[in-house]
C-alpha positions as CSV (number, residue, x, y, z in Angstrom):
1,T,-16.3,14.7,-8.9
2,L,-18.8,17.5,-8.2
3,L,-21.7,15.0,-7.5
4,Y,-19.5,12.9,-5.3
5,T,-18.4,15.9,-3.3
6,I,-21.9,17.2,-2.9
7,K,-23.2,13.9,-1.8
8,F,-20.5,13.5,0.8
9,E,-20.8,17.0,2.2
10,V,-24.6,17.2,2.3
11,T,-24.7,13.9,4.1
12,M,-22.2,15.1,6.7
13,L,-24.0,18.5,6.9
14,H,-27.4,16.7,7.5
15,E,-25.8,14.6,10.4
16,R,-24.5,17.8,12.1
17,M,-27.9,19.6,11.6
18,E,-29.6,16.7,13.4
19,K,-27.5,17.3,16.5
20,L,-28.2,21.0,16.8
21,N,-30.3,22.2,19.7
22,P,-32.5,24.1,19.1
23,P,-33.1,22.4,15.8
24,L,-32.8,24.4,12.5
25,T,-35.9,25.7,10.8
26,P,-36.7,24.3,7.3
27,A,-35.4,27.6,5.7
28,Q,-32.1,27.4,7.6
29,R,-31.7,23.8,6.5
30,F,-32.4,24.7,2.9
31,W,-29.9,27.5,2.7
32,G,-27.3,25.5,4.5
33,V,-27.5,22.8,1.8
34,V,-27.5,25.4,-1.0
35,I,-24.4,27.1,0.4
36,M,-22.6,23.7,0.7
37,I,-23.5,22.8,-2.9
38,L,-22.3,26.2,-4.2
39,L,-19.0,25.8,-2.3
40,A,-18.5,22.3,-3.8
41,A,-19.3,23.5,-7.3
42,F,-17.0,26.5,-7.0
43,Y,-14.1,24.4,-5.9
44,T,-14.7,21.7,-8.5
45,F,-14.8,24.1,-11.4
46,C,-12.0,26.3,-10.2
47,N,-9.7,23.3,-9.5
48,P,-10.4,20.9,-12.3
49,L,-9.5,17.4,-11.3
50,E,-6.3,16.1,-12.6
51,P,-5.1,13.9,-14.2
52,V,-6.6,14.3,-17.7
53,Y,-5.2,11.5,-19.8
54,P,-5.4,11.9,-23.6
55,S,-7.0,9.1,-25.5
56,H,-4.9,7.3,-28.0
57,K,-5.8,4.9,-30.7
58,L,-3.9,1.8,-29.7
59,R,-1.4,0.3,-32.2
60,A,-0.9,-3.3,-33.0
61,E,2.8,-3.1,-32.0
62,Y,4.9,-1.2,-29.5
63,D,8.6,-1.4,-28.5
64,Y,7.8,-2.0,-24.9
65,I,4.6,-3.3,-23.2
66,I,4.3,-2.7,-19.5
67,V,1.7,-4.8,-17.8
68,G,0.6,-2.9,-14.7
69,G,0.3,0.9,-14.2
70,G,1.3,0.8,-10.5
71,T,4.4,2.0,-8.8
72,A,7.1,0.3,-10.8
73,G,5.2,0.5,-14.1
74,S,4.7,4.2,-13.8
75,V,8.4,4.8,-13.2
76,I,9.6,2.6,-16.0
77,A,7.2,4.2,-18.5
78,H,8.4,7.7,-17.5
79,R,12.1,6.8,-17.8
80,L,11.8,4.9,-21.1
81,A,9.9,7.9,-22.6
82,E,12.9,10.1,-21.8
83,K,14.9,8.4,-24.5
84,T,15.7,10.7,-27.4
85,S,14.7,7.9,-29.9
86,N,11.2,7.4,-31.0
87,T,10.4,4.8,-28.4
88,S,6.8,3.5,-28.2
89,I,5.4,2.3,-24.9
90,L,2.1,0.8,-23.9
91,V,0.9,0.5,-20.3
92,I,-1.9,-2.1,-19.7
93,E,-3.7,-1.5,-16.4
94,A,-6.3,-3.8,-14.9
95,G,-7.8,-1.0,-12.8
96,K,-9.4,2.3,-13.7
97,P,-7.9,5.8,-14.0
98,D,-7.1,7.6,-10.7
99,Y,-10.0,10.0,-11.1
100,D,-11.5,9.4,-7.6
101,H,-10.9,12.7,-5.9
102,S,-10.5,11.1,-2.5
103,I,-7.2,9.5,-3.6
104,R,-5.5,12.9,-3.2
105,I,-7.0,13.6,0.2
106,P,-4.5,12.4,2.9
107,A,-7.2,11.9,5.6
108,A,-9.3,9.8,3.3
109,S,-6.8,6.9,3.0
110,A,-8.8,4.5,5.0
111,S,-11.9,5.0,2.9
112,L,-10.1,4.0,-0.3
113,L,-10.2,0.4,0.8
114,D,-14.0,0.5,0.6
115,P,-15.0,-2.3,-1.9
116,D,-17.7,0.0,-3.4
117,K,-15.0,2.3,-4.7
118,N,-13.5,-0.5,-6.8
119,L,-9.9,0.7,-6.2
120,V,-8.5,-2.5,-4.8
121,W,-7.9,-6.2,-5.5
122,N,-9.7,-7.7,-2.5
123,Y,-7.8,-10.9,-2.6
124,K,-8.9,-13.6,-0.2
125,T,-6.4,-16.2,1.1
126,V,-7.3,-19.9,1.3
127,P,-8.4,-20.8,4.9
128,Q,-5.5,-20.5,7.3
129,E,-4.7,-23.0,10.0
130,G,-2.6,-21.0,12.5
131,S,-4.0,-17.5,11.8
132,A,-7.1,-15.6,10.8
133,Q,-9.1,-17.6,13.3
134,G,-11.2,-14.5,14.1
135,F,-12.0,-13.9,10.4
136,L,-14.8,-15.3,8.3
137,N,-13.9,-18.8,7.1
138,N,-10.4,-18.3,8.5
139,R,-9.6,-16.3,5.4
140,M,-7.7,-13.0,5.3
141,T,-8.3,-10.2,2.8
142,I,-5.2,-8.7,1.1
143,P,-6.2,-5.3,-0.3
144,L,-3.8,-4.2,-3.1
145,G,-4.2,-1.2,-5.4
146,K,-6.2,-1.8,-8.6
147,V,-6.0,1.6,-10.1
148,L,-3.5,3.7,-11.9
149,G,-0.7,4.2,-9.4
150,G,-1.4,0.8,-7.8
151,S,-1.0,0.6,-4.1
152,S,0.8,4.0,-4.0
153,A,-2.7,5.5,-4.7
154,I,-4.5,3.8,-1.9
155,D,-2.0,3.2,0.9
156,N,-1.0,5.2,4.0
157,M,1.6,7.1,2.0
158,M,4.5,6.0,4.2
159,Y,7.8,6.0,2.3
160,G,10.5,3.5,3.3
161,R,13.7,2.1,1.9
162,G,14.4,-0.9,4.0
163,N,17.6,-1.9,5.8
164,S,21.0,-2.6,4.2
165,E,20.8,-6.2,5.4
166,D,17.6,-6.7,3.5
167,F,19.5,-6.9,0.3
168,S,22.2,-9.4,1.3
169,S,20.4,-12.2,-0.5
170,W,19.7,-10.4,-3.7
171,G,23.0,-10.9,-5.4
172,G,24.5,-8.9,-8.3
173,D,24.6,-5.1,-8.0
174,W,21.6,-5.0,-5.6
175,S,23.2,-3.8,-2.3
176,W,21.6,-0.9,-0.4
177,T,24.7,1.2,-1.5
178,D,24.1,0.2,-5.1
179,L,20.5,1.4,-4.8
180,L,21.2,4.7,-3.0
181,P,21.6,6.7,-6.2
182,Y,18.3,5.4,-7.4
183,F,16.6,6.2,-4.0
184,L,17.8,9.8,-4.6
185,K,17.1,10.0,-8.3
186,G,13.3,10.2,-8.2
187,E,12.9,11.8,-4.7
188,R,12.0,15.5,-4.2
189,A,12.4,16.0,-0.5
190,T,10.3,19.1,0.3
191,D,10.8,19.7,4.1
192,I,13.7,17.5,5.1
193,H,17.1,19.0,6.2
194,S,19.8,18.7,3.6
195,S,21.3,15.2,3.7
196,I,23.3,12.8,1.5
197,Y,20.4,10.4,2.0
198,H,17.7,12.5,0.4
199,G,17.3,13.8,-3.2
200,T,15.7,17.2,-4.0
201,D,15.4,17.2,-7.8
202,G,13.2,14.2,-8.5
203,E,9.5,13.8,-9.5
204,L,8.2,12.3,-6.3
205,P,7.5,14.6,-3.3
206,V,8.6,13.1,0.0
207,S,7.8,15.1,3.2
208,R,7.1,14.8,6.9
209,G,3.4,15.5,6.2
210,D,1.2,18.0,7.8
211,E,1.9,20.1,10.9
212,E,3.3,18.2,13.8
213,C,0.7,16.8,16.2
214,E,1.0,16.3,20.0
215,L,0.3,12.6,19.8
216,S,3.3,12.1,17.5
217,A,5.5,14.2,19.7
218,A,4.4,12.1,22.8
219,F,5.1,8.9,20.8
220,A,8.6,10.0,20.0
221,A,9.3,11.1,23.6
222,G,8.0,7.8,24.9
223,A,10.3,5.8,22.7
224,T,13.2,8.0,23.8
225,E,12.3,7.2,27.5
226,L,12.6,3.5,26.6
227,G,16.1,4.1,25.3
228,L,15.7,4.4,21.5
229,K,17.7,7.1,19.8
230,Q,16.5,9.5,17.2
231,I,17.4,8.4,13.6
232,D,16.4,9.0,10.0
233,Y,15.1,5.6,9.0
234,S,15.8,6.4,5.3
235,A,19.5,6.4,6.1
236,K,21.7,3.4,6.8
237,E,20.9,3.0,10.4
238,Q,17.4,1.9,11.2
239,I,17.1,0.8,14.9
240,G,15.5,3.7,16.7
241,V,12.7,6.3,16.5
242,S,12.2,8.5,13.5
243,Q,10.0,11.1,11.9
244,T,7.7,9.3,9.4
245,L,8.1,10.3,5.7
246,F,5.2,10.5,3.4
247,T,4.7,10.7,-0.4
248,M,2.7,13.9,-0.2
249,A,3.1,17.6,-0.6
250,D,1.0,20.7,-0.1
251,G,-1.8,18.8,1.5
252,E,-2.2,16.1,-1.2
253,R,-1.1,12.5,-1.9
254,W,1.4,12.0,-4.7
255,S,1.0,8.5,-6.2
256,A,3.4,7.0,-8.7
257,A,0.8,7.7,-11.5
258,R,0.7,11.3,-10.6
259,A,4.4,11.8,-10.3
260,F,5.6,9.6,-13.2
261,L,2.9,8.2,-15.4
262,E,0.8,11.3,-16.0
263,P,3.6,13.5,-17.2
264,A,4.9,10.6,-19.4
265,I,1.5,10.3,-21.1
266,N,0.6,14.0,-21.3
267,R,3.9,15.5,-22.3
268,R,5.9,13.0,-24.2
269,Y,3.3,11.3,-26.4
270,K,5.4,8.1,-26.5
271,V,3.3,6.4,-23.9
272,H,-0.1,5.0,-24.6
273,M,-2.3,3.5,-21.9
274,T,-5.4,1.2,-21.7
275,T,-7.2,0.9,-18.4
276,N,-9.8,-1.6,-17.2
277,S,-7.8,-4.1,-19.2
278,V,-6.8,-7.4,-17.6
279,A,-3.8,-9.1,-19.2
280,S,-4.8,-12.8,-19.6
281,K,-1.7,-14.3,-21.3
282,I,1.7,-13.8,-22.8
283,L,2.3,-15.4,-26.1
284,F,5.7,-16.9,-27.1
285,S,7.4,-17.5,-30.4
286,G,9.7,-20.3,-29.4
287,N,11.1,-19.1,-26.1
288,R,10.7,-15.4,-26.8
289,A,7.8,-13.4,-25.3
290,T,6.2,-11.5,-28.2
291,Q,2.6,-10.6,-27.4
292,V,0.3,-9.7,-24.5
293,V,-3.4,-10.8,-24.7
294,Y,-5.7,-8.7,-22.6
295,S,-9.5,-8.3,-22.1
296,Q,-11.3,-5.1,-21.8
297,D,-15.1,-4.8,-21.5
298,G,-15.4,-8.4,-22.6
299,V,-13.4,-7.9,-25.8
300,T,-10.1,-9.8,-26.1
301,S,-7.2,-8.2,-28.0
302,A,-3.5,-8.9,-28.5
303,V,-0.6,-6.5,-28.9
304,R,2.9,-7.2,-29.9
305,A,6.2,-6.0,-28.3
306,T,9.2,-5.7,-30.6
307,K,11.7,-5.3,-27.7
308,E,10.4,-6.4,-24.3
309,I,7.4,-7.2,-22.2
310,I,7.8,-5.9,-18.6
311,L,5.5,-7.3,-15.9
312,T,4.8,-5.0,-12.9
313,G,1.6,-6.4,-11.6
314,G,2.8,-7.3,-8.1
315,A,3.4,-10.5,-6.1
316,I,-0.1,-11.9,-6.7
317,E,-1.0,-10.9,-10.3
318,T,2.5,-11.4,-11.9
319,P,2.8,-15.1,-10.9
320,K,-0.8,-15.7,-11.9
321,L,-0.1,-14.2,-15.4
322,L,3.2,-16.1,-15.8
323,M,1.6,-19.4,-14.9
324,R,-1.4,-18.8,-17.2
325,S,1.2,-18.2,-19.9
326,G,3.2,-21.4,-19.4
327,V,5.9,-20.1,-17.1
328,G,5.8,-21.9,-13.7
329,P,6.1,-25.2,-11.9
330,S,5.4,-27.9,-14.5
331,E,3.3,-30.0,-12.1
332,E,1.0,-27.0,-11.5
333,L,0.7,-26.2,-15.2
334,N,0.1,-29.8,-16.2
335,K,-2.7,-29.9,-13.6
336,H,-4.5,-27.2,-15.5
337,K,-3.5,-28.4,-19.0
338,I,-1.3,-25.4,-19.7
339,P,1.6,-26.1,-22.1
340,V,4.9,-25.6,-20.3
341,V,7.2,-22.9,-21.8
342,A,9.6,-22.7,-18.8
343,D,9.6,-24.9,-15.7
344,L,10.3,-22.3,-12.9
345,P,9.2,-22.1,-9.2
346,V,6.8,-19.2,-9.9
347,G,4.5,-18.5,-7.0
348,K,6.7,-20.2,-4.4
349,G,8.3,-18.2,-1.6
350,L,5.4,-15.9,-0.7
351,K,6.0,-13.9,2.4
352,D,3.6,-11.3,3.7
353,P,4.2,-9.2,6.9
354,L,1.5,-9.1,9.5
355,K,0.3,-6.4,11.9
356,L,-2.1,-5.9,14.8
357,W,-4.2,-3.1,16.1
358,M,-3.6,-2.1,19.8
359,R,-6.3,0.4,20.5
360,Y,-6.3,3.0,23.3
361,K,-9.1,5.4,24.3
362,S,-8.1,8.9,25.5
363,N,-9.7,11.7,27.5
364,K,-7.9,14.2,25.4
365,E,-9.1,15.5,22.0
366,V,-6.2,14.2,20.0
367,S,-7.9,12.1,17.3
368,L,-8.8,12.6,13.7
369,S,-12.4,12.0,15.0
370,R,-15.5,11.6,12.9
371,D,-16.8,15.1,13.9
372,K,-13.5,16.7,12.9
373,L,-13.5,15.0,9.5
374,A,-17.1,15.8,8.9
375,S,-17.0,19.4,9.9
376,A,-17.8,22.3,7.4
377,K,-14.6,23.9,8.6
378,S,-12.5,20.9,7.5
379,F,-14.2,21.0,4.1
380,V,-13.7,24.7,3.5
381,S,-10.1,24.7,4.8
382,Y,-9.1,21.8,2.6
383,Y,-10.8,22.8,-0.6
384,F,-9.6,26.3,-0.6
385,T,-6.2,26.2,1.2
386,K,-5.3,22.4,1.2
387,T,-4.9,22.7,5.0
388,G,-6.9,21.5,8.0
389,T,-8.0,18.1,9.1
390,W,-8.4,16.6,5.6
391,A,-4.8,17.5,4.9
392,Q,-3.6,15.4,7.8
393,T,-2.4,11.8,7.6
394,L,-4.1,9.1,9.6
395,L,-0.7,7.6,10.3
396,S,1.3,9.6,12.9
397,H,4.5,11.5,12.2
398,T,6.6,9.1,14.3
399,T,7.7,5.6,13.6
400,L,10.1,3.2,15.4
401,F,12.0,0.1,14.5
402,L,13.2,-2.6,16.9
403,N,15.2,-5.8,16.9
404,T,13.4,-7.8,19.5
405,K,16.2,-10.3,19.6
406,D,18.7,-7.6,20.5
407,S,21.1,-8.8,17.8
408,G,22.2,-7.2,14.6
409,S,21.2,-4.0,12.9
410,Q,18.2,-5.3,11.0
411,P,14.9,-4.6,12.7
412,D,12.3,-7.3,12.9
413,V,9.4,-5.1,14.2
414,N,8.1,-1.7,13.1
415,I,5.6,0.2,15.3
416,N,3.4,2.9,13.9
417,M,0.5,4.8,15.3
418,L,-2.9,5.6,13.8
419,R,-4.4,8.9,15.0
420,S,-7.8,7.3,15.6
421,V,-9.3,4.6,17.8
422,A,-12.7,4.5,16.0
423,L,-11.8,3.5,12.5
424,P,-14.8,3.2,10.1
425,N,-16.2,-0.3,9.6
426,Q,-13.5,-1.8,11.7
427,A,-14.8,-5.4,11.9
428,E,-16.3,-5.4,8.5
429,S,-13.2,-4.1,6.7
430,L,-11.1,-6.9,8.2
431,G,-13.7,-9.6,7.7
432,V,-14.2,-10.4,11.4
433,K,-16.6,-13.3,12.1
434,Y,-20.2,-12.0,12.5
435,E,-20.5,-13.4,16.0
436,L,-17.4,-11.5,17.1
437,E,-18.2,-8.2,15.4
438,D,-19.8,-6.4,18.4
439,A,-17.1,-7.4,20.8
440,F,-14.4,-6.5,18.3
441,N,-15.8,-3.1,17.6
442,A,-16.1,-2.5,21.4
443,G,-18.7,0.2,20.9
444,L,-16.4,2.2,18.7
445,Y,-18.1,1.6,15.4
446,D,-19.3,4.9,13.9
447,S,-18.4,6.6,17.2
448,N,-16.7,9.9,17.9
449,A,-14.4,8.5,20.6
450,D,-11.0,10.0,21.0
451,G,-7.9,7.8,21.2
452,F,-5.2,6.2,19.0
453,T,-4.0,2.9,17.8
454,F,-0.5,1.5,18.0
455,V,0.3,-0.9,15.1
456,P,3.1,-3.3,15.6
457,T,4.2,-5.0,12.4
458,L,6.1,-8.3,12.0
459,L,8.6,-7.3,9.3
460,H,10.4,-10.6,8.5
461,P,8.0,-13.6,8.9
462,T,9.7,-16.9,8.8
463,S,6.4,-18.5,7.6
464,T,6.5,-19.0,3.8
465,G,3.6,-19.6,1.5
466,E,2.7,-19.8,-2.2
467,V,0.4,-18.6,-5.0
468,R,-1.2,-21.2,-7.2
469,L,-3.8,-21.2,-10.0
470,R,-7.3,-22.1,-9.1
471,S,-8.0,-22.9,-12.7
472,A,-6.9,-21.8,-16.2
473,D,-9.9,-19.4,-16.3
474,L,-8.8,-15.7,-16.3
475,H,-11.7,-14.7,-14.1
476,D,-10.9,-17.2,-11.3
477,P,-8.8,-15.6,-8.6
478,P,-5.6,-17.4,-7.7
479,L,-5.2,-19.6,-4.6
480,I,-3.2,-17.5,-2.1
481,D,-1.8,-19.4,0.8
482,P,0.6,-17.3,2.8
483,K,0.7,-19.9,5.6
484,Y,0.7,-17.1,8.1
485,L,2.1,-17.9,11.6
486,T,2.8,-21.5,10.8
487,E,6.2,-20.9,12.4
488,E,5.9,-20.3,16.2
489,E,8.8,-17.9,16.0
490,D,6.6,-15.3,14.3
491,V,4.0,-15.5,17.1
492,E,6.7,-15.0,19.7
493,T,8.2,-12.0,17.8
494,M,4.7,-10.4,17.7
495,L,4.3,-11.1,21.5
496,K,7.6,-9.2,22.2
497,A,6.3,-6.3,20.0
498,I,3.0,-6.2,21.9
499,R,4.9,-6.1,25.3
500,Y,7.0,-3.2,23.9
501,V,3.8,-1.3,22.9
502,E,2.4,-1.8,26.4
503,Q,5.6,-0.3,27.9
504,L,5.4,2.6,25.4
505,A,1.8,3.3,26.4
506,G,2.9,3.4,30.0
507,T,5.7,5.9,29.6
508,G,5.6,9.3,31.2
509,A,5.1,10.9,27.8
510,M,2.3,8.6,26.5
511,S,0.4,7.7,29.7
512,P,-1.4,11.1,30.0
513,Y,-3.1,10.3,26.6
514,V,-4.3,6.8,27.7
515,S,-7.6,6.4,29.6
516,Q,-8.3,2.8,28.7
517,S,-7.0,0.0,26.5
518,V,-9.5,-1.7,24.2
519,E,-9.6,-5.4,24.8
520,Y,-10.1,-8.1,22.1
521,P,-12.8,-10.8,22.4
522,D,-11.1,-13.8,24.0
523,S,-12.8,-15.6,26.8
524,Q,-10.3,-18.5,27.0
525,H,-7.4,-16.7,28.6
526,P,-6.9,-14.0,31.3
527,A,-6.8,-10.6,29.6
528,G,-3.2,-9.4,29.2
529,S,-1.6,-12.8,29.7
530,D,1.0,-14.2,27.2
531,D,-1.5,-16.8,26.1
532,Y,-4.2,-14.1,25.7
533,W,-2.0,-12.1,23.3
534,R,-0.9,-15.3,21.4
535,S,-4.5,-16.1,20.9
536,V,-5.3,-12.5,19.8
537,V,-2.4,-12.6,17.3
538,R,-3.7,-15.9,15.8
539,K,-7.2,-14.5,15.7
540,F,-6.8,-10.9,14.6
541,A,-3.4,-10.1,13.2
542,F,-3.9,-9.1,9.6
543,T,-1.8,-8.4,6.4
544,A,0.4,-5.4,6.1
545,G,-0.4,-5.5,2.4
546,Q,3.3,-6.0,1.4
547,P,3.5,-9.5,-0.2
548,S,6.7,-10.4,-2.0
549,G,8.9,-13.3,-3.1
550,T,6.8,-15.2,-5.6
551,C,9.2,-14.6,-8.6
552,A,12.4,-14.2,-6.6
553,I,15.8,-13.2,-7.9
554,G,18.0,-16.2,-8.4
555,K,15.0,-18.6,-8.7
556,V,12.6,-17.1,-11.3
557,V,14.5,-14.1,-12.6
558,N,18.1,-13.2,-13.1
559,T,19.8,-10.3,-11.4
560,D,18.8,-8.0,-14.2
561,L,15.2,-9.2,-13.5
562,T,14.8,-11.0,-16.9
563,V,12.8,-14.2,-16.6
564,R,15.0,-17.3,-16.7
565,S,14.9,-19.7,-19.7
566,V,13.0,-17.2,-21.9
567,E,13.7,-14.0,-23.8
568,G,12.0,-10.7,-24.0
569,L,10.3,-10.9,-20.6
570,R,11.2,-9.1,-17.4
571,V,9.6,-8.8,-14.0
572,V,9.9,-5.5,-12.0
573,D,7.8,-5.6,-8.9
574,A,7.8,-6.9,-5.3
575,S,7.5,-10.5,-6.5
576,V,11.3,-10.4,-7.3
577,F,12.3,-9.5,-3.7
578,P,14.0,-12.7,-2.2
579,D,12.9,-11.6,1.2
580,T,10.7,-9.0,2.9
581,I,11.8,-5.4,3.4
582,S,12.3,-3.8,6.8
583,G,9.3,-1.4,6.7
584,D,7.2,-0.1,3.9
585,Y,8.7,-1.3,0.6
586,K,7.4,1.4,-1.7
587,G,10.7,3.3,-1.7
588,V,12.5,0.1,-2.7
589,L,10.1,-0.4,-5.6
590,Y,10.7,3.1,-6.9
591,A,14.5,2.5,-6.7
592,V,14.4,-0.9,-8.3
593,A,12.3,0.5,-11.2
594,E,14.7,3.4,-11.6
595,K,17.7,1.0,-11.8
596,I,16.1,-1.4,-14.3
597,A,14.9,1.5,-16.5
598,D,18.6,2.4,-16.7
599,V,19.5,-1.2,-17.6
600,I,16.9,-1.3,-20.3
601,K,17.9,2.0,-21.8
602,Q,21.6,0.9,-21.9
603,D,20.6,-2.4,-23.6
């Protein structure tokens, strides 16, 4: 951590020294670097990096094996460890421990997707026909967390619970009202007014983030000008404009691993963990799941579960593991010569919301700009007081939800704002085609330009895809075909969202912050026309990183999330959601895991 901090700070310091006029003398440069190294060392040793996970000698057998140390897996491990009996639990995580210090820094969220950090599964879709036309090989990258805490450790920290209508297709005791006690159970609202919709005694801090910024206030005022009313989107009503809630407190991110898994491992001693361990197969005795085979550093091991195996790997990894284990569509398994244990539609029903950047330059200094992030003041403020620029979220404090069809209470679009127009490695991070990179970056790459980015998101795509096996080889990534935008309705909904953003940018509250909109490369249609925006959506709309539906309730799992036709196997992740969630689904994952933990303990 010390070396990483020194490297980052000295690099930033050097860049700032180069801009000084008159230039610094060699002696001034030397002492500037020395002081920065001393500050970094002082902070690192006075604030030892948590978590510190104890090492355990793994057993051959556990009561429960949880495959995936992400959001749901962390909660379930924590709750099962609360039992008074001598319950034993093993968590198998494919990624590494959450030691990277930048995980906790709110302003560093965009940097966590850097492939060099090795914190994400950089899944690639198969070539898409009606979308991703501006991306290399017409393929889209789906970055999901591959680290303890899962995507809760690398996302924008937005906390959401969805809309009551989202759960109408779930069946059983899965209504929004049924889930409300579990939304409250794990929540520790730190700066939210007392409400029946927020808990205060849980493990997970939920807050409105850092100090209010003027961009967020203008965003909210602009939405009010357009007729939206102020709401709390965590409550039952969701059409309107609201303060954004984040899983952070005191200037730091709180992932699921930090809130739930770390205390379970460190204080209860019932939970063991193995990281950098990829589960390759579930073994069955008859139709009962009994063992998990996993690979770590090239060594293959098997561990037995006496009570239950719980899969929490997400909507891509869970169907891959099930199919490799013989649970899936028989025609798919036969193709790869995998013996069929249960013929179930695993991998079908994939849905993944899409979003688009709408970038605006500003003449006002309102951004989390490169200079602000790289300043010595930001470094010192954050490391000693957990305040300043690094404690701020890239996502604004305002969010709004719309129903573009003007019918019903379920939103079909969510609009957020990024407090930057010059995001690092914009084209490269999305995988934009090389010949379009310069036009896409529009001179903003590595710049210090001020501005902001509206991000409209298609919440409920009608286009439905699937996840299949590429081969029976563990190291071969799955074939992911979301079939983005194959339904024209999705494009038209995005077009309506874009037009709303344009109205929002032109309101009395927002227009003073807009000096110029940043156009996309498209020479086939007049800029700003409907066809121009349809073309932009098909070229540059990208994943919201919220795939679901590949092991849906009623098709692959029962309402208690046990896998159909087999015993001793349960799935608790977004793959069980029969449809997408209205907004960020992290809060729903927490609640689902809480509810199922209660079910398991009762059993």
